[in-house]
NUVEXTOR-665862 format. One record per residue (C-alpha): residue number from 1; residue in three letters; x, y, z. Coordinates in steps of 0.05 Angstrom, whole numbers. Layout:
BEGIN
node n NUM res ALA px X py Y pz Z
...
END
This chain:
BEGIN
node n 1 res MET px 2183 py 2272 pz 1669
node n 2 res PRO px 2217 py 2204 pz 1674
node n 3 res LEU px 2156 py 2168 pz 1701
node n 4 res ILE px 2112 py 2144 pz 1645
node n 5 res VAL px 2038 py 2162 pz 1650
node n 6 res ALA px 2002 py 2096 pz 1656
node n 7 res HIS px 1942 py 2076 pz 1613
node n 8 res PRO px 1898 py 2032 pz 1657
node n 9 res PRO px 1852 py 1981 pz 1624
node n 10 res LYS px 1784 py 2007 pz 1602
node n 11 res GLY px 1749 py 1958 pz 1649
node n 12 res SER px 1786 py 1985 pz 1709
node n 13 res LEU px 1771 py 2058 pz 1690
node n 14 res ALA px 1698 py 2041 pz 1679
node n 15 res LYS px 1694 py 2010 pz 1748
node n 16 res LEU px 1729 py 2070 pz 1778
node n 17 res GLY px 1681 py 2118 pz 1744
node n 18 res GLN px 1621 py 2081 pz 1772
node n 19 res ALA px 1651 py 2080 pz 1842
node n 20 res LEU px 1668 py 2155 pz 1841
node n 21 res GLU px 1598 py 2172 pz 1818
node n 22 res SER px 1567 py 2131 pz 1874
node n 23 res LEU px 1614 py 2162 pz 1925
node n 24 res SER px 1596 py 2232 pz 1902
node n 25 res LEU px 1522 py 2217 pz 1912
node n 26 res LEU px 1535 py 2187 pz 1980
node n 27 res ASN px 1578 py 2246 pz 1999
node n 28 res MET px 1522 py 2294 pz 1982
node n 29 res LYS px 1474 py 2256 pz 2028
node n 30 res GLN px 1524 py 2246 pz 2085
node n 31 res ALA px 1573 py 2304 pz 2083
node n 32 res ASN px 1614 py 2279 pz 2142
node n 33 res TRP px 1623 py 2209 pz 2115
node n 34 res MET px 1690 py 2225 pz 2082
node n 35 res LYS px 1732 py 2287 pz 2073
node n 36 res LEU px 1750 py 2275 pz 2001
node n 37 res HIS px 1700 py 2299 pz 1949
node n 38 res PRO px 1711 py 2245 pz 1895
node n 39 res PRO px 1734 py 2274 pz 1829
node n 40 res THR px 1710 py 2247 pz 1762
node n 41 res ALA px 1750 py 2193 pz 1726
node n 42 res ALA px 1765 py 2243 pz 1671
node n 43 res THR px 1809 py 2284 pz 1719
node n 44 res LEU px 1856 py 2225 pz 1729
node n 45 res LYS px 1886 py 2222 pz 1659
node n 46 res ARG px 1953 py 2249 pz 1682
node n 47 res SER px 1953 py 2223 pz 1753
node n 48 res TYR px 2001 py 2171 pz 1778
node n 49 res ALA px 1954 py 2112 pz 1767
node n 50 res HIS px 1994 py 2047 pz 1771
node n 51 res PRO px 1986 py 1972 pz 1775
node n 52 res LEU px 1993 py 1937 pz 1842
node n 53 res TYR px 2028 py 1870 pz 1847
node n 54 res HIS px 2028 py 1816 pz 1901
node n 55 res LEU px 2093 py 1780 pz 1916
node n 56 res ARG px 2084 py 1707 pz 1935
node n 57 res VAL px 2141 py 1699 pz 1985
node n 58 res LEU px 2131 py 1624 pz 1991
node n 59 res ASP px 2150 py 1619 pz 1918
node n 60 res LEU px 2214 py 1658 pz 1932
node n 61 res LEU px 2229 py 1614 pz 1991
node n 62 res THR px 2223 py 1552 pz 1947
node n 63 res GLY px 2271 py 1580 pz 1896
node n 64 res LYS px 2226 py 1610 pz 1842
node n 65 res PRO px 2253 py 1672 pz 1807
node n 66 res PHE px 2223 py 1739 pz 1825
node n 67 res GLY px 2188 py 1747 pz 1758
node n 68 res ARG px 2149 py 1683 pz 1768
node n 69 res SER px 2131 py 1700 pz 1840
node n 70 res VAL px 2089 py 1763 pz 1827
node n 71 res ASP px 2017 py 1773 pz 1804
node n 72 res ARG px 1982 py 1836 pz 1783
node n 73 res VAL px 1924 py 1842 pz 1833
node n 74 res ALA px 1897 py 1913 pz 1825
node n 75 res TRP px 1902 py 1982 pz 1796
node n 76 res VAL px 1914 py 2040 pz 1843
node n 77 res TYR px 1889 py 2111 pz 1830
node n 78 res PRO px 1914 py 2169 pz 1873
node n 79 res LEU px 1857 py 2219 pz 1881
node n 80 res ARG px 1860 py 2293 pz 1895
node n 81 res ASP px 1799 py 2338 pz 1898
node n 82 res ARG px 1794 py 2413 pz 1885
node n 83 res ARG px 1815 py 2428 pz 1956
node n 84 res LYS px 1876 py 2383 pz 1949
node n 85 res ARG px 1848 py 2331 pz 1997
node n 86 res LEU px 1877 py 2263 pz 1982
node n 87 res GLY px 1850 py 2193 pz 1974
node n 88 res VAL px 1867 py 2128 pz 1939
node n 89 res ALA px 1821 py 2083 pz 1900
node n 90 res GLU px 1841 py 2010 pz 1890
node n 91 res ILE px 1806 py 1968 pz 1837
node n 92 res SER px 1820 py 1894 pz 1848
node n 93 res ILE px 1833 py 1843 pz 1793
node n 94 res ILE px 1803 py 1774 pz 1804
node n 95 res THR px 1812 py 1721 pz 1749
node n 96 res GLY px 1826 py 1776 pz 1699
node n 97 res THR px 1764 py 1817 pz 1715
node n 98 res HIS px 1764 py 1885 pz 1749
node n 99 res ARG px 1719 py 1876 pz 1810
node n 100 res SER px 1716 py 1909 pz 1878
node n 101 res VAL px 1732 py 1982 pz 1892
node n 102 res ARG px 1763 py 2008 pz 1957
node n 103 res VAL px 1773 py 2082 pz 1971
node n 104 res THR px 1816 py 2103 pz 2030
node n 105 res GLU px 1838 py 2167 pz 2063
node n 106 res GLY px 1884 py 2183 pz 2120
node n 107 res PRO px 1959 py 2187 pz 2138
node n 108 res PHE px 1980 py 2127 pz 2097
node n 109 res VAL px 1950 py 2158 pz 2034
node n 110 res GLN px 1990 py 2221 pz 2047
node n 111 res LYS px 2053 py 2179 pz 2057
node n 112 res LEU px 2041 py 2142 pz 1991
node n 113 res THR px 2028 py 2206 pz 1953
node n 114 res ARG px 2092 py 2239 pz 1980
node n 115 res SER px 2132 py 2177 pz 1963
node n 116 res ILE px 2108 py 2177 pz 1891
node n 117 res GLU px 2120 py 2252 pz 1882
node n 118 res LYS px 2189 py 2248 pz 1912
node n 119 res VAL px 2210 py 2192 pz 1865
node n 120 res ALA px 2180 py 2228 pz 1805
node n 121 res ARG px 2225 py 2289 pz 1820
node n 122 res ASP px 2288 py 2249 pz 1834
node n 123 res SER px 2345 py 2267 pz 1787
node n 124 res ARG px 2373 py 2196 pz 1792
node n 125 res LEU px 2319 py 2172 pz 1745
node n 126 res LYS px 2346 py 2175 pz 1674
node n 127 res GLY px 2306 py 2152 pz 1615
node n 128 res ARG px 2234 py 2126 pz 1619
node n 129 res TRP px 2208 py 2089 pz 1679
node n 130 res GLU px 2142 py 2054 pz 1694
node n 131 res LEU px 2110 py 2064 pz 1763
node n 132 res ARG px 2085 py 2002 pz 1797
node n 133 res ALA px 2073 py 1982 pz 1869
node n 134 res ILE px 2084 py 1915 pz 1904
node n 135 res ARG px 2050 py 1891 pz 1967
node n 136 res ILE px 2069 py 1833 pz 2012
node n 137 res GLU px 2011 py 1821 pz 2060
node n 138 res SER px 2048 py 1771 pz 2104
node n 139 res VAL px 2101 py 1821 pz 2124
node n 140 res HIS px 2056 py 1883 pz 2120
node n 141 res LEU px 2100 py 1916 pz 2067
node n 142 res LEU px 2083 py 1963 pz 2010
node n 143 res ALA px 2137 py 1989 pz 1964
node n 144 res LEU px 2139 py 2029 pz 1900
node n 145 res TRP px 2167 py 1988 pz 1843
node n 146 res ILE px 2200 py 2032 pz 1791
node n 147 res LYS px 2216 py 1992 pz 1729
node n 148 res LYS px 2257 py 2018 pz 1671
node n 149 res GLN px 2232 py 1999 pz 1603
node n 150 res HIS px 2270 py 1936 pz 1582
node n 151 res GLY px 2317 py 1946 pz 1641
node n 152 res GLU px 2329 py 1948 pz 1716
node n 153 res SER px 2281 py 1955 pz 1774
node n 154 res ILE px 2283 py 1999 pz 1836
node n 155 res PHE px 2243 py 1987 pz 1899
node n 156 res VAL px 2226 py 2042 pz 1948
node n 157 res PRO px 2190 py 2020 pz 2013
node n 158 res VAL px 2130 py 2063 pz 2032
node n 159 res ASN px 2125 py 2029 pz 2100
node n 160 res SER px 2174 py 1981 pz 2133
node n 161 res PHE px 2168 py 1920 pz 2178
node n 162 res SER px 2240 py 1920 pz 2202
node n 163 res ASN px 2307 py 1954 pz 2196
node n 164 res SER px 2325 py 1910 pz 2137
node n 165 res LEU px 2285 py 1955 pz 2090
node n 166 res VAL px 2285 py 2029 pz 2105
node n 167 res VAL px 2227 py 2074 pz 2084
node n 168 res GLY px 2246 py 2118 pz 2026
node n 169 res ARG px 2312 py 2084 pz 2010
node n 170 res TRP px 2324 py 2057 pz 1940
node n 171 res TYR px 2339 py 1983 pz 1932
node n 172 res THR px 2358 py 1940 pz 1873
node n 173 res GLN px 2316 py 1877 pz 1861
node n 174 res LYS px 2370 py 1834 pz 1893
node n 175 res GLU px 2374 py 1879 pz 1955
node n 176 res PHE px 2298 py 1882 pz 1961
node n 177 res ILE px 2291 py 1806 pz 1959
node n 178 res ALA px 2348 py 1799 pz 2009
node n 179 res GLY px 2310 py 1845 pz 2057
node n 180 res VAL px 2243 py 1809 pz 2049
node n 181 res VAL px 2264 py 1736 pz 2051
node n 182 res PRO px 2291 py 1732 pz 2124
node n 183 res GLU px 2227 py 1763 pz 2152
node n 184 res ALA px 2183 py 1719 pz 2108
node n 185 res ARG px 2221 py 1658 pz 2130
node n 186 res ARG px 2213 py 1678 pz 2203
node n 187 res ILE px 2138 py 1686 pz 2195
node n 188 res GLN px 2133 py 1620 pz 2157
node n 189 res GLU px 2170 py 1584 pz 2213
node n 190 res ALA px 2127 py 1616 pz 2267
node n 191 res HIS px 2064 py 1595 pz 2229
node n 192 res SER px 2090 py 1524 pz 2223
node n 193 res ARG px 2104 py 1521 pz 2297
node n 194 res PHE px 2034 py 1547 pz 2313
node n 195 res MET px 2001 py 1496 pz 2267
node n 196 res GLN px 2043 py 1440 pz 2296
node n 197 res SER px 2025 py 1460 pz 2367
node n 198 res GLY px 1951 py 1458 pz 2347
node n 199 res VAL px 1960 py 1388 pz 2319
node n 200 res ASN px 1995 py 1365 pz 2383
node n 201 res LYS px 1939 py 1392 pz 2427
node n 202 res LYS px 1887 py 1352 pz 2389
node n 203 res ARG px 1924 py 1287 pz 2401
END
């Protein structure tokens, strides 16, 4: 298997274990609250757990290199119960500490799971690759970030904001940035116009 099994930090796993235990108790009291029956943290040892990064597009727009424009903001844990129902737990990282837990279900979770499994089976991956994800809130984009150890990166959009980045297509880092920057610049310019109009109204 070319995708390396990640080893999340102990603090993140501990927070996940606490959250799953609480959700299991809640699920017993309110059976219709969620479809997923939360598994234990021990069942996730060989799941596709991966770090989530945030891309600061303003840094890209001002000329900073990609590597200095990303921050690790969470760990993501795909969940699957005994009936193969899917969910995703996200453990945020705030000032180096693993904090809040968010568990989601629904169509997007299925899309993310299919995307990961499809990449994991792809014969184009040679050698050992690390699974990551990257999210850009301002353009509503989430992409898988497949990074070769001491080598290249591949980006695979899970959802897309425009035709510049197609869901499921593989992009090099240069191609990925080229697809993100125009939309980010458009949003920045629209925000600047909105703020300026507000200033003018107050005068």
